[in-house]
C-alpha positions in Angstrom: 48.6 -60.5 -123.2 47.1 -63.1 -125.6 48.1 -65.3 -127.8 47.0 -68.4 -130.0 49.6 -71.4 -130.4 50.2 -74.9 -131.5 49.5 -76.3 -128.8 52.1 -76.1 -125.7 53.4 -79.2 -123.4 54.5 -76.8 -120.8 52.2 -75.0 -118.2 53.6 -72.7 -116.8 52.1 -70.7 -113.4 53.5 -66.6 -113.7 54.4 -65.3 -109.9 54.5 -62.0 -109.2 52.8 -58.2 -107.4 51.3 -57.3 -109.7 53.0 -54.5 -110.7 52.9 -54.3 -114.6 56.4 -54.4 -115.5 57.1 -57.5 -113.5 54.1 -58.9 -115.0 54.9 -58.4 -118.3 58.5 -59.6 -118.2 57.2 -62.9 -116.9 54.3 -62.8 -119.7 57.2 -62.3 -122.4 59.0 -65.3 -120.8 55.3 -67.3 -121.1 55.7 -65.8 -124.6 58.5 -67.2 -126.2 58.1 -70.3 -124.1 55.0 -70.5 -126.1 53.6 -72.1 -122.6 50.5 -72.3 -121.4 50.1 -70.2 -118.3 47.8 -69.5 -115.0 48.2 -66.8 -113.1 47.2 -67.1 -109.9 46.6 -64.0 -107.3 49.2 -63.8 -104.8 47.5 -61.5 -101.7 51.3 -61.2 -100.0 50.4 -60.7 -96.1 53.0 -60.1 -93.2 55.4 -60.8 -92.2 55.8 -62.7 -95.4 55.9 -60.4 -97.6 58.6 -58.3 -96.1 61.1 -61.2 -95.7 60.3 -62.5 -99.2 62.2 -64.2 -100.6 63.6 -65.2 -97.7 61.3 -68.8 -96.4 60.4 -68.3 -93.0 58.2 -70.9 -91.1 54.0 -70.9 -92.4 55.7 -69.8 -95.8 52.5 -71.9 -97.1 50.6 -69.1 -95.7 52.9 -66.4 -97.6 50.1 -65.0 -100.4 47.0 -66.0 -98.8 44.1 -69.0 -98.4 43.7 -69.1 -101.9 46.9 -69.3 -102.9 47.4 -72.2 -100.1 45.0 -74.0 -101.9 46.5 -74.0 -105.1 49.7 -75.3 -103.4 47.9 -77.7 -102.1 46.5 -78.9 -105.5 48.9 -81.9 -107.3 50.7 -82.0 -109.4 52.7 -78.5 -109.7 52.9 -77.0 -113.1 55.9 -78.0 -114.8 56.9 -74.7 -114.7 56.9 -71.7 -112.6 58.0 -68.2 -113.4 58.7 -65.1 -111.0 59.4 -61.6 -110.9 60.2 -59.5 -108.3 60.6 -60.7 -104.6 56.8 -61.6 -104.0 57.6 -64.0 -107.1 60.2 -65.5 -106.3 58.8 -66.5 -102.6 55.9 -67.6 -104.8 58.2 -70.0 -107.5 60.5 -71.5 -104.0 57.2 -72.6 -103.2 56.2 -74.3 -106.2 60.2 -75.1 -106.5 59.3 -77.1 -103.5 56.4 -79.4 -105.5 58.4 -80.4 -108.2 58.1 -77.7 -110.7 60.7 -76.1 -112.1 61.5 -72.7 -111.1 62.8 -68.7 -112.9 63.4 -65.9 -111.0 63.4 -62.6 -113.7 65.4 -60.3 -111.8 67.8 -60.6 -109.4 66.8 -62.6 -105.6 69.3 -60.5 -103.3 69.9 -64.0 -101.6 71.8 -67.5 -103.0 70.6 -68.3 -106.4 70.4 -72.1 -105.5 66.8 -72.0 -104.5 65.7 -71.9 -107.5 66.6 -73.3 -111.1 67.4 -70.3 -113.5 68.0 -66.5 -112.7 67.1 -64.6 -115.5 69.3 -61.0 -113.9 70.4 -57.6 -116.0 73.7 -58.0 -116.6 74.4 -54.3 -115.1 73.6 -56.0 -111.9 76.4 -58.0 -112.1 74.7 -60.9 -110.8 77.4 -63.9 -111.7 76.4 -68.1 -110.9 76.4 -71.4 -112.6 72.2 -71.0 -113.0 72.7 -67.1 -114.2 71.0 -66.1 -117.7 72.1 -62.4 -117.6 70.5 -60.2 -119.9 71.2 -57.0 -121.8 68.0 -55.2 -120.3 64.9 -56.5 -119.8 62.4 -59.0 -120.9 59.9 -57.9 -123.1 57.4 -59.5 -126.2 58.5 -56.5 -128.7 59.2 -58.0 -132.5 58.2 -57.7 -135.9 55.1 -59.7 -135.3 54.4 -57.6 -132.1 55.4 -54.3 -134.0 53.4 -55.6 -137.6 50.5 -56.3 -135.3 50.6 -53.3 -133.1 50.7 -51.3 -136.6 47.5 -52.2 -137.6 46.1 -51.8 -134.2 46.7 -47.0 -134.3 46.6 -47.1 -138.4 45.9 -42.8 -138.1 49.2 -43.3 -137.1 50.5 -44.1 -140.1 49.1 -41.3 -141.3 51.2 -38.8 -139.4 54.0 -36.4 -141.2 57.5 -38.2 -141.0 59.7 -37.9 -139.8 57.8 -39.7 -137.0 59.7 -39.1 -133.8 58.3 -40.6 -130.5 59.2 -39.3 -127.4 58.9 -42.0 -124.6 58.9 -39.4 -120.7 59.1 -41.9 -117.6 59.4 -40.1 -114.5 62.7 -39.1 -112.7 64.4 -41.4 -109.4 67.0 -41.7 -107.6 69.1 -42.8 -110.2 67.9 -40.6 -112.8 67.4 -37.1 -111.3 65.8 -35.4 -113.9 63.7 -32.2 -113.9 61.0 -30.4 -115.4 63.0 -27.8 -115.6 65.3 -29.9 -117.7 62.9 -31.6 -120.1 62.1 -28.0 -121.2 65.2 -27.4 -122.1 65.5 -29.9 -123.7 62.1 -29.8 -125.7 63.4 -27.2 -127.4 65.8 -28.1 -130.3 63.2 -31.3 -130.2 59.8 -29.1 -131.8 62.8 -27.1 -133.5 64.4 -30.6 -135.5 60.8 -31.7 -136.2 59.1 -28.3 -137.5 62.3 -28.1 -139.6 62.1 -31.3 -140.7 58.4 -31.0 -141.5 57.3 -34.4 -139.4 55.5 -35.1 -136.3 56.2 -35.7 -132.5 54.7 -38.3 -131.0 55.0 -38.4 -127.1 53.5 -41.0 -123.9 53.9 -40.7 -120.5 54.2 -43.7 -117.4 52.4 -43.8 -114.2 54.8 -42.2 -113.2 55.7 -39.2 -114.7 55.0 -35.9 -112.2 52.2 -33.4 -112.9 55.1 -30.2 -113.6 56.6 -32.6 -116.3 53.3 -33.3 -118.0 52.5 -29.4 -117.7 55.5 -28.9 -119.8 54.9 -31.7 -121.9 51.7 -29.7 -122.8 52.9 -26.3 -123.0 56.2 -27.4 -124.6 54.2 -29.3 -127.3 51.5 -26.7 -128.1 51.1 -26.5 -131.8 53.9 -29.0 -132.8 52.2 -32.2 -135.2 51.9 -35.2 -133.5 49.8 -36.6 -130.6 50.5 -35.8 -126.8 49.2 -39.2 -125.0 48.8 -38.3 -120.7 46.3 -41.5 -119.8 43.2 -40.6 -121.3 42.2 -43.4 -123.9 43.5 -46.3 -125.4 47.5 -45.9 -125.0 49.1 -45.6 -128.0 52.4 -46.9 -127.2 52.3 -50.0 -129.3 51.4 -48.1 -131.9 54.2 -45.2 -131.5 56.9 -48.0 -131.4 55.8 -49.6 -134.6 55.3 -46.4 -136.5 58.8 -44.2 -134.8 61.5 -42.5 -137.5 63.3 -42.3 -134.1 62.7 -42.6 -130.4 63.7 -40.5 -127.7 63.5 -41.5 -124.4 64.0 -40.2 -120.3 67.7 -41.8 -118.9 65.1 -43.8 -116.5 64.0 -47.0 -117.2 65.7 -50.2 -118.3 62.0 -51.9 -119.1 61.2 -48.3 -121.6 64.5 -48.0 -123.4 64.8 -52.2 -123.7 61.4 -52.1 -125.4 62.7 -49.0 -127.5 65.6 -50.7 -128.5 64.3 -53.7 -129.3 62.7 -51.9 -132.8 64.6 -51.3 -135.1 65.4 -47.1 -135.7 67.6 -44.9 -133.6 67.3 -44.3 -130.2 68.0 -40.8 -128.3 68.6 -40.8 -124.5 67.6 -37.3 -123.3 70.4 -36.1 -120.4 72.2 -39.6 -119.9 74.9 -38.2 -118.2 72.3 -37.9 -115.7 71.7 -41.2 -114.2 73.8 -43.6 -112.2 74.7 -46.9 -109.9 72.6 -49.3 -112.7 71.3 -47.5 -115.0 74.4 -45.8 -115.5 76.2 -48.9 -116.2 72.4 -50.1 -118.7 73.1 -46.7 -120.5 76.7 -46.8 -120.9 76.8 -50.9 -122.4 73.9 -49.2 -125.0 76.2 -46.2 -126.1 79.4 -48.8 -126.2 77.3 -51.6 -128.6 75.9 -48.4 -130.5 72.6 -48.7 -130.6 72.0 -45.3 -128.2 72.6 -41.7 -128.8 72.6 -39.5 -126.5 70.0 -36.6 -127.7 71.2 -33.3 -129.5 70.0 -30.6 -131.8 69.9 -33.0 -134.4 67.9 -36.7 -134.5 70.7 -37.9 -137.3 70.3 -41.5 -138.6 72.2 -44.6 -137.4 72.6 -48.4 -138.7 70.8 -50.9 -135.9 70.5 -54.0 -134.1 67.8 -54.6 -132.8 68.1 -55.4 -128.9 65.9 -58.6 -128.7 67.3 -60.7 -125.8 64.3 -62.8 -125.2 63.5 -65.0 -127.5 67.9 -65.4 -127.0 67.4 -66.2 -122.8 64.1 -68.5 -123.7 65.5 -70.9 -125.8 68.7 -71.2 -123.2 66.0 -71.8 -120.6 64.1 -74.3 -122.7 68.0 -75.8 -123.3 68.7 -76.2 -119.3 65.4 -77.0 -118.3 65.4 -79.8 -120.9 61.7 -78.7 -122.0 62.5 -79.3 -126.0 62.5 -77.1 -128.7 59.9 -74.4 -129.5 57.0 -74.9 -131.6 56.3 -72.6 -134.9 53.4 -70.5 -133.6 50.0 -69.9 -136.0 50.1 -66.5 -135.3 50.8 -64.2 -132.1 47.5 -61.5 -131.2 49.8 -58.4 -129.5 46.4 -57.1 -126.6 45.9 -55.2 -124.4 48.8 -53.3 -123.2 49.3 -53.8 -118.9 48.3 -50.4 -117.5 50.2 -47.8 -119.2 51.9 -50.1 -122.4 55.0 -50.6 -121.2 57.6 -52.3 -118.4 58.2 -50.2 -115.8 61.8 -50.5 -113.7 
């Protein structure tokens, strides 16, 4: 993700294990903070990578010689933003050198090791330095959607209503199956065909081969598209052009991005989810942002769920980073890997 902005007084290091979901959350917060960013490569080494974010002796060498040399540089950046366990250890090391440290996601140890911890509300983490968020951090807002729409103009020409189907993959806390998805696709296909619309489906890196095969078979002949990983990922365009969005019940990040749009969001088999995933889905349903998917996709009024700007304002306030400067222009770049957050 790249962007242009007026000059920033915040220099930030983004510290993650490189996984798309973790990196995108760190990037989203930095974008909202209008920070000038550096993304050092982390090469986690044993035994520190096993113990992160705990800090045993010698942790300066936990991420390889290149990062150790960067640590020795002075001065430290003003801000260190980490996401995930490895990022949490790296931000601790930067904090020791004077950077303000923000950890995204519950570090699973005491939050006192960071200046702020940004954690999903469904994790239940509490503390004076904890900023709770509904869902996950992401870049989806009006400007992002507008740029995405211009990047995929052919999607705007598809028949309406346009239904975006976002497919992740079964997890321990959302154990849906390819057969169950087939059963769910039948009424969805009938709805789109009866309405004279289009069905725009996309998969993720976690989507099993059996699920991809089911999508190919069940969506054959239905107007729209199915993206399986070849060519430019239309995922941003799908969010921008959809009249309805339907999601599988397995990804907090995918649902958070879908709910940041201004269209109704429906969830396939939300009752299959348990644990923290179920808590998040229950919260979305309680606030009227999502509904279970059925044989129909009725329109209903929605308020886009956009927590990133609120969280960035709270980070600025608590860390004394000053007020934001209105940006000149945001540019939506290539999506990280499969174009979405991963849980």
